C-alpha positions, 0 to 999 in steps of 0.5 A, spaced: 717 437 381 718 443 377 716 445 369 716 452 365 713 453 360 715 450 353 721 446 357 720 439 358 717 438 365 723 436 370 722 433 377 727 434 381 728 428 386 733 427 393 738 433 388 737 430 382 734 432 375 729 428 371 727 428 365 720 427 367 718 426 359 722 419 358 721 416 365 717 409 364 709 410 366 711 406 372 714 412 374 710 417 372 705 414 376 709 413 381 710 421 381 703 423 380 701 419 386 706 422 390 703 429 388 696 428 390 700 425 397 702 431 397 696 436 395 692 432 401 697 433 406 698 439 405 690 441 404 690 436 412 695 440 415 690 447 413 685 442 416 688 442 422 691 448 423 683 452 423 681 446 428 686 448 433 684 455 432 677 453 433 678 449 438 683 454 442 677 459 440 672 455 444 677 454 450 677 461 451 669 461 451 669 455 457 674 459 461 671 466 459 663 463 461 667 458 466 668 464 470 661 465 472 661 459 474 662 456 483 667 451 482 668 444 486 672 445 493 679 443 491 681 435 494 687 434 499 
């Protein structure tokens, strides 16, 4: 959804533009719900990135610390 100051908000959806103020209330509610869902998705994507970096750091620490530990012999 895009809006410029002083103009009516415009919903752009699947290549078409709509006057947001002219939409029925139930459609406005759907648009708000999608905005919330989009915000939550962005937040969780950012969280996943942070977790991935943290996990990578822990793997590097584990690898470094295991250098001083004798591994079990290979089975075979």
